[in-house]
C-alpha positions, -999 to 999 in steps of 0.1 A, spaced: 124 -598 528 124 -566 512 101 -541 525 100 -501 508 98 -465 524 66 -448 508 83 -416 504 108 -434 483 77 -454 459 56 -421 461 86 -405 439 89 -433 421 54 -435 409 52 -397 401 85 -403 378 66 -427 358 39 -404 356 11 -418 379 -6 -387 396 -14 -400 433 -42 -382 452 -41 -376 489 -63 -412 492 -37 -432 468 -12 -417 494 -30 -425 523 -32 -461 505 -1 -466 502 12 -451 535 -15 -478 551 0 -510 532 38 -498 537 33 -489 579 39 -525 591 47 -560 587 7 -567 580 -17 -586 554 -51 -561 539 -77 -569 523 -91 -537 500 -120 -543 520 -102 -534 552 -81 -508 539 -114 -490 531 -134 -495 567 -99 -485 582 -94 -448 557 -129 -439 549 -135 -421 582 -103 -401 576 -112 -399 538 -150 -393 537 -146 -392 497 -128 -424 495 -143 -451 472 -136 -486 475 -132 -483 439 -99 -460 444 -85 -484 469 -88 -515 445 -73 -497 418 -45 -482 437 -35 -519 451 -36 -529 417 -13 -502 404 8 -509 435 13 -550 425 15 -544 389 43 -521 397 60 -545 422 53 -528 448 30 -551 469 22 -590 455 -14 -603 462 -12 -634 478 -41 -661 475 -37 -680 507 -70 -673 515 -100 -695 495 -123 -661 497 -104 -629 492 -70 -611 480 -47 -604 505 -20 -578 498 16 -580 514 38 -554 513 68 -572 518 82 -585 491 99 -616 481 97 -656 483 90 -661 515 66 -682 536 30 -674 549 9 -694 574 -30 -694 575 -51 -704 607 -77 -728 593 -96 -713 626 -94 -675 632 -80 -668 594 -48 -652 610 -23 -646 586 14 -641 592 48 -644 575 65 -672 591 105 -675 597 115 -708 595 145 -730 580 119 -739 548 144 -729 517 131 -729 481 156 -722 453 139 -709 426 155 -699 389 142 -671 367 142 -699 341 130 -740 348 130 -763 323 127 -740 299 100 -720 315 104 -681 326 95 -682 369 74 -647 377 62 -658 409 66 -683 441 43 -683 469 50 -707 501 14 -711 518 13 -734 554 -18 -741 565 -28 -751 600 -39 -740 638 -21 -709 654 -10 -704 687 -34 -684 702 -61 -705 687 -40 -736 702 -43 -720 732 -78 -712 735 -86 -746 725 -61 -760 755 -73 -735 783 -110 -745 770 -102 -783 775 -90 -774 811 -118 -785 833 -134 -809 814 -132 -842 832 -140 -877 809 -157 -903 828 
């Protein structure tokens, strides 16, 4: 799993002729800062107070640009929203069906995918695992303590 430095990406995008406003740089810094998964709405909400002129359209357009240029990827693990991930490469994601948390999982699950398979060009591979996260399982277990079935 590969993660890039946002300063390198800024330099590369400028070399490719893209204009990078302070808002675009802030969005890039936000998505690259830690190993997490974000929606455009979450980014907008978190940055709006610091950048009052920021629009949701700027967030969407910047995420679209970063995705197109290969610096982030879209994951469609949640059926109700598009999630953006700055950790590149094939890696499994876990989705909790109770709380909706999404996380990268380390696993022995390996996938061998060639760029070409049966004459088809492979552009992307996604591995989604659905279940109940350890926090929700713990809460469920704690909630059932003290219940007595007669």
